[in-house]
C-alpha positions in Angstrom: -0.4 -26.2 7.6 1.0 -23.5 5.4 1.7 -23.7 1.6 3.3 -21.0 -0.6 1.7 -20.9 -4.1 4.0 -19.5 -6.8 2.5 -17.9 -9.9 4.8 -16.9 -12.7 4.5 -14.0 -15.1 4.1 -13.5 -18.8 7.4 -15.0 -20.0 7.7 -17.3 -17.0 7.3 -21.0 -16.4 8.4 -23.9 -14.3 11.9 -22.4 -13.7 10.7 -18.9 -12.5 10.4 -19.7 -8.8 12.5 -22.9 -8.8 15.2 -21.5 -6.6 12.6 -20.1 -4.2 10.9 -23.4 -4.0 14.2 -25.1 -3.2 14.9 -22.5 -0.4 11.5 -23.1 1.1 12.0 -26.9 0.9 15.2 -26.5 2.9 13.1 -24.7 5.6 10.5 -27.4 5.6 7.9 -25.1 4.0 5.7 -26.6 1.3 5.2 -24.9 -2.0 3.1 -25.3 -5.1 3.2 -23.9 -8.6 0.3 -22.7 -10.9 1.2 -22.8 -14.5 -0.8 -21.2 -17.3 -0.4 -20.4 -21.1 1.6 -17.2 -21.4 -0.6 -15.6 -24.1 -4.0 -16.6 -22.8 -6.8 -14.3 -21.5 -6.0 -13.4 -17.9 -9.6 -13.4 -16.7 -10.1 -17.0 -17.9 -6.8 -18.0 -16.3 -7.9 -16.3 -13.1 -11.1 -18.2 -13.0 -9.2 -21.4 -13.6 -6.9 -20.6 -10.7 -9.9 -20.0 -8.4 -11.4 -23.3 -9.5 -8.2 -25.3 -8.9 -7.7 -23.7 -5.4 -11.2 -24.6 -4.5 -10.6 -28.2 -5.5 -7.3 -28.2 -3.6 -8.8 -27.1 -0.3 -11.5 -29.7 -0.5 -8.9 -32.4 -0.2 -6.6 -30.3 2.0 -9.0 -28.6 4.5 -7.4 -26.1 6.9 -4.4 -25.4 4.7 -3.3 -21.7 4.6 -2.2 -20.8 1.1 0.1 -17.8 0.7 0.1 -16.6 -3.0 3.3 -15.2 -4.4 2.8 -13.9 -7.9 5.2 -12.2 -10.4 4.2 -9.6 -13.0 1.1 -10.8 -14.9 0.6 -13.5 -12.3 -0.4 -10.8 -9.8 -3.2 -9.7 -12.1 -4.4 -13.3 -12.5 -4.3 -13.8 -8.7 -6.2 -10.5 -8.1 -8.8 -11.5 -10.6 -9.1 -15.0 -9.1 -9.7 -13.6 -5.6 -13.0 -12.0 -6.7 -14.4 -15.2 -8.2 -17.3 -16.7 -6.3 -15.6 -20.1 -5.9 -12.3 -18.7 -4.6 -11.5 -20.2 -1.1 -11.2 -16.9 0.6 -10.9 -18.4 4.1 -7.8 -20.4 3.1 -5.9 -17.5 1.5 -4.7 -14.9 4.1 -2.1 -13.2 1.9 -1.4 -12.4 -1.7 2.1 -11.0 -2.5 2.6 -9.4 -5.9 6.1 -8.7 -7.4 6.3 -6.2 -10.2 2.7 -6.6 -11.2 1.5 -4.0 -13.8 -1.8 -3.1 -12.1 -2.1 -0.1 -14.5 -0.5 -1.9 -17.4 2.9 -1.4 -19.0 3.5 0.9 -22.0 6.0 -1.7 -23.2 3.0 -3.9 -24.1 2.1 -1.3 -26.8 5.5 -1.8 -28.4 5.5 -5.6 -28.7 6.1 -5.3 -32.5 9.3 -3.4 -31.9 10.7 -5.4 -29.0 12.3 -8.1 -31.0 14.1 -5.6 -33.2 15.1 -3.5 -30.3 16.6 -6.6 -28.7 18.8 -7.1 -31.7 19.8 -3.4 -31.9 20.5 -3.4 -28.2 22.8 -6.3 -28.3 24.6 -5.0 -31.4 25.0 -1.5 -30.0 26.1 -2.4 -26.4 27.3 -6.0 -26.6 24.9 -6.9 -23.8 22.6 -10.0 -23.7 19.0 -9.6 -24.8 17.5 -7.9 -21.9 14.1 -7.6 -23.6 13.6 -11.3 -23.6 11.9 -11.1 -20.2 9.3 -8.5 -21.2 8.3 -9.6 -24.7 4.7 -10.4 -24.4 3.8 -12.1 -27.7 0.7 -11.5 -29.6 -1.9 -13.2 -27.5 -4.7 -11.8 -25.4 -2.4 -11.3 -22.4 -0.5 -8.6 -24.4 -3.7 -6.7 -25.0 -4.7 -7.0 -21.4 -1.4 -5.5 -20.3 -1.8 -2.3 -22.2 -2.6 0.8 -20.0 -6.4 1.4 -19.9 -7.3 -2.1 -21.3 -10.7 -3.5 -20.8 -9.3 -6.2 -18.6 -7.6 -3.7 -16.3 -10.7 -1.5 -16.0 -12.8 -4.5 -15.1 -10.1 -5.8 -12.6 -10.2 -2.5 -10.6 -14.0 -2.6 -10.4 -14.1 -6.1 -8.9 -14.6 -6.4 -5.2 -11.8 -8.2 -3.3 -12.5 -10.1 -0.1 -11.7 -7.9 2.9 -10.1 -10.8 4.7 -7.3 -11.3 2.1 -4.4 -9.0 2.7 -2.6 -7.8 -0.4 1.1 -6.9 -0.3 2.6 -5.1 -3.3 6.3 -4.9 -4.2 7.9 -2.9 -7.0 11.5 -2.9 -8.4 13.4 0.3 -9.0 16.4 -0.9 -11.0 16.3 -0.9 -14.8 18.9 -2.8 -16.9 19.0 0.4 -19.0 21.1 2.6 -16.7 21.7 6.3 -17.5 25.3 5.5 -18.8 24.1 2.6 -20.8 21.2 4.7 -22.2 23.7 7.2 -23.3 25.9 4.7 -25.1 22.8 3.1 -26.7 21.5 6.5 -27.8 24.8 7.3 -29.5 25.0 4.0 -31.3 21.3 3.5 -32.1 21.0 5.8 -35.2 23.8 4.0 -37.0 22.5 0.6 -36.2 18.9 1.4 -37.3 20.3 2.8 -40.5 22.4 -0.3 -41.1 19.4 -2.5 -40.5 17.3 -0.4 -43.0 14.6 0.3 -40.4 11.9 2.7 -41.6 11.8 6.2 -40.1 8.4 5.5 -38.6 9.6 2.4 -36.8 12.8 4.2 -35.8 10.7 6.9 -34.2 8.7 4.3 -32.2 11.9 2.6 -31.0 13.2 6.0 -29.8 9.9 6.5 -27.9 10.3 3.1 -26.4 13.7 4.1 -25.1 12.1 7.0 -23.3 9.5 4.9 -21.4 9.4 5.3 -17.7 9.5 1.5 -17.3 13.1 1.6 -18.4 14.2 4.6 -16.3 16.2 3.8 -13.1 14.2 4.7 -10.1 10.9 4.9 -12.0 10.7 1.3 -13.2 12.2 -2.2 -13.1 12.8 -2.5 -16.8 9.3 -3.8 -17.6 6.8 -2.1 -15.1 6.8 1.3 -13.5 6.9 1.6 -9.7 3.6 3.5 -9.9 1.9 0.7 -11.8 3.3 -2.0 -9.5 2.0 -0.2 -6.4 -1.2 0.8 -8.1 -3.8 -1.6 -6.5 -6.2 0.2 -4.2 -6.1 -0.4 -0.4 -3.1 -2.8 0.0 -2.1 -3.9 3.4 1.5 -3.1 2.7 3.6 -1.9 -0.2 7.3 -1.7 -0.6 10.1 -1.3 -3.2 13.3 -3.2 -3.8 16.4 -1.9 -5.7 15.9 -4.8 -8.1 15.0 -5.4 -11.8 11.9 -7.1 -13.0 13.5 -10.5 -13.2 15.6 -10.0 -10.0 12.3 -9.7 -8.0 12.1 -13.5 -8.4 15.8 -14.4 -8.5 16.9 -12.5 -5.4 16.2 -13.6 -1.8 15.1 -10.2 -0.4 11.6 -10.4 -1.7 11.1 -13.9 -0.5 12.4 -13.0 2.9 9.8 -10.2 2.9 7.1 -12.7 2.0 8.1 -15.1 4.8 8.2 -12.3 7.4 4.7 -11.1 6.7 3.3 -14.6 6.4 4.9 -15.5 9.8 7.1 -18.2 8.2 10.5 -16.5 8.6 13.3 -17.9 10.7 14.9 -14.7 12.3 18.0 -16.7 13.3 18.6 -17.9 9.8 17.5 -15.3 7.3 17.6 -16.0 3.5 19.2 -12.7 2.7 22.7 -12.7 4.2 
């Protein structure tokens, strides 16, 4: 039998893959969800994932588990695969959606993101787009910084050759060129009105210039280069979607089902 295991990202939870799980249920495809504390150390969470999967296959021998992971969840899944207890023979595929394999520079700016969210909404009248990429102050935020100890260790670990990794990146940022222009024009006045220090204002301006936020280079949270940055994947692709849309749109799930051999060509999800 086949099971799709969903693993959420940093600001995710039970609702992240809820729609996908419902779609799979309509197709008669079983799914599971692995939850974890958003600000915990990803190496320990990865070890816990490996342990729980090992226990699962003991009671469900012969089950094929296809892992579908968003953002930080992809790093946790990759770490888990290198654990000694990981049930390698039961996991043929790992699919990662917008996973920052080389980190995200936005993790460096977590102190500014809440303020930027306020400024952004004031200046543009848009909802708080940064809510999806605020990464708190826990160990996960540190791990997501480019060049972190966790990322260095992750890329040195040996992955089982039998597990095929499939990487997907989004290329659509919520901060389009036109919106960037409007925000750039309004930003100085809003920062002044909020009495933001010059040092902090400079950091916010540098945040605006991050490649993660540039259309075609990032999905609003992770660059394309970082999301496709795991060595020797079986496949890699891009979708014209934002970081959150990678889990809310049907195209990535259809891609997963096709590769896993679970798709129904006569009744595709993406119509």
